[in-house]
NURORO-905795 format. One record per residue (C-alpha): residue number from 1; chain; x, y, z; residue in three letters. Coordinates in Angstrom, 1 decimal, padded with zeros to 4 digits. Last residue first. Example, Ala and Ser with C-alpha at 12.3 -4.5 7.8 and 13.67 -1.06 7.14 Angstrom:
# NURORO-905795
<node i="2" ch="A" x="013.7" y="-001.1" z="007.1" aa="Ser"/>
<node i="1" ch="A" x="012.3" y="-004.5" z="007.8" aa="Ala"/>
This chain:
# NURORO-905795
<node i="59" ch="A" x="-022.1" y="012.5" z="030.1" aa="His"/>
<node i="58" ch="A" x="-025.7" y="013.6" z="029.9" aa="Lys"/>
<node i="57" ch="A" x="-026.7" y="010.4" z="028.0" aa="Glu"/>
<node i="56" ch="A" x="-025.3" y="008.3" z="030.8" aa="Gln"/>
<node i="55" ch="A" x="-027.6" y="010.0" z="033.3" aa="Glu"/>
<node i="54" ch="A" x="-030.6" y="009.3" z="031.1" aa="Lys"/>
<node i="53" ch="A" x="-029.6" y="005.7" z="030.9" aa="Leu"/>
<node i="52" ch="A" x="-029.3" y="005.5" z="034.7" aa="Leu"/>
<node i="51" ch="A" x="-032.8" y="006.9" z="035.0" aa="Glu"/>
<node i="50" ch="A" x="-034.2" y="004.3" z="032.6" aa="Arg"/>
<node i="49" ch="A" x="-032.5" y="001.6" z="034.6" aa="Ala"/>
<node i="48" ch="A" x="-034.6" y="002.4" z="037.6" aa="Pro"/>
<node i="47" ch="A" x="-032.4" y="002.7" z="040.7" aa="Val"/>
<node i="46" ch="A" x="-032.3" y="000.3" z="043.6" aa="His"/>
<node i="45" ch="A" x="-030.0" y="001.7" z="046.2" aa="Lys"/>
<node i="44" ch="A" x="-027.1" y="000.5" z="048.4" aa="Val"/>
<node i="43" ch="A" x="-025.6" y="003.3" z="050.4" aa="Glu"/>
<node i="42" ch="A" x="-021.9" y="004.0" z="050.3" aa="Gly"/>
<node i="41" ch="A" x="-022.3" y="007.4" z="048.7" aa="Asn"/>
<node i="40" ch="A" x="-024.5" y="005.9" z="046.1" aa="Ile"/>
<node i="39" ch="A" x="-024.0" y="002.1" z="045.6" aa="Ser"/>
<node i="38" ch="A" x="-026.0" y="000.6" z="042.8" aa="Val"/>
<node i="37" ch="A" x="-028.6" y="-002.1" z="042.3" aa="Val"/>
<node i="36" ch="A" x="-030.3" y="-001.8" z="038.9" aa="Val"/>
<node i="35" ch="A" x="-034.0" y="-001.6" z="038.5" aa="Thr"/>
<node i="34" ch="A" x="-036.3" y="-003.2" z="035.9" aa="Glu"/>
<node i="33" ch="A" x="-038.8" y="-001.9" z="033.3" aa="Asn"/>
<node i="32" ch="A" x="-038.0" y="-004.9" z="031.0" aa="Asn"/>
<node i="31" ch="A" x="-036.6" y="-002.7" z="028.2" aa="Ala"/>
<node i="30" ch="A" x="-034.9" y="-000.6" z="030.9" aa="Ala"/>
<node i="29" ch="A" x="-033.0" y="-003.7" z="032.2" aa="Lys"/>
<node i="28" ch="A" x="-031.8" y="-004.6" z="028.7" aa="Gln"/>
<node i="27" ch="A" x="-030.7" y="-001.0" z="027.9" aa="Leu"/>
<node i="26" ch="A" x="-029.0" y="-000.6" z="031.3" aa="Tyr"/>
<node i="25" ch="A" x="-027.1" y="-003.9" z="030.8" aa="Leu"/>
<node i="24" ch="A" x="-026.0" y="-002.8" z="027.3" aa="Lys"/>
<node i="23" ch="A" x="-024.8" y="000.6" z="028.7" aa="His"/>
<node i="22" ch="A" x="-023.0" y="-001.2" z="031.5" aa="Tyr"/>
<node i="21" ch="A" x="-021.2" y="-003.4" z="029.0" aa="Ala"/>
<node i="20" ch="A" x="-020.3" y="-000.5" z="026.7" aa="Leu"/>
<node i="19" ch="A" x="-018.9" y="001.5" z="029.7" aa="Lys"/>
<node i="18" ch="A" x="-016.9" y="-001.6" z="030.8" aa="Leu"/>
<node i="17" ch="A" x="-015.4" y="-002.0" z="027.3" aa="Gly"/>
<node i="16" ch="A" x="-014.4" y="001.6" z="027.1" aa="Ala"/>
<node i="15" ch="A" x="-012.7" y="001.4" z="030.5" aa="Glu"/>
<node i="14" ch="A" x="-010.8" y="-001.8" z="029.5" aa="Ile"/>
<node i="13" ch="A" x="-009.6" y="-000.1" z="026.2" aa="Lys"/>
<node i="12" ch="A" x="-008.5" y="003.0" z="028.1" aa="Lys"/>
<node i="11" ch="A" x="-006.7" y="000.9" z="030.7" aa="Tyr"/>
<node i="10" ch="A" x="-004.9" y="-001.0" z="027.9" aa="Leu"/>
<node i="9" ch="A" x="-003.8" y="002.2" z="026.3" aa="Asp"/>
<node i="8" ch="A" x="-002.5" y="003.6" z="029.6" aa="Ile"/>
<node i="7" ch="A" x="-000.7" y="000.4" z="030.3" aa="His"/>
<node i="6" ch="A" x="000.9" y="000.4" z="026.8" aa="Glu"/>
<node i="5" ch="A" x="002.0" y="004.1" z="027.4" aa="Gln"/>
<node i="4" ch="A" x="003.7" y="003.1" z="030.7" aa="Lys"/>
<node i="3" ch="A" x="005.5" y="000.2" z="029.0" aa="Val"/>
<node i="2" ch="A" x="006.9" y="002.6" z="026.4" aa="Ser"/>
<node i="1" ch="A" x="006.0" y="002.5" z="022.7" aa="Met"/>
């Protein structure tokens, strides 16, 4: 396996781990009816975690 392919594989694993971590965070926040602070087009917003979960389900 080439070094480039190893980097691609590592990137994919990191990306999958981050997606899982964010999903768990959104689940926890949604269970407590809380918001998550996000940046949308450079603007800081408080978004209900339930909305973010709905967006995740679409993708």
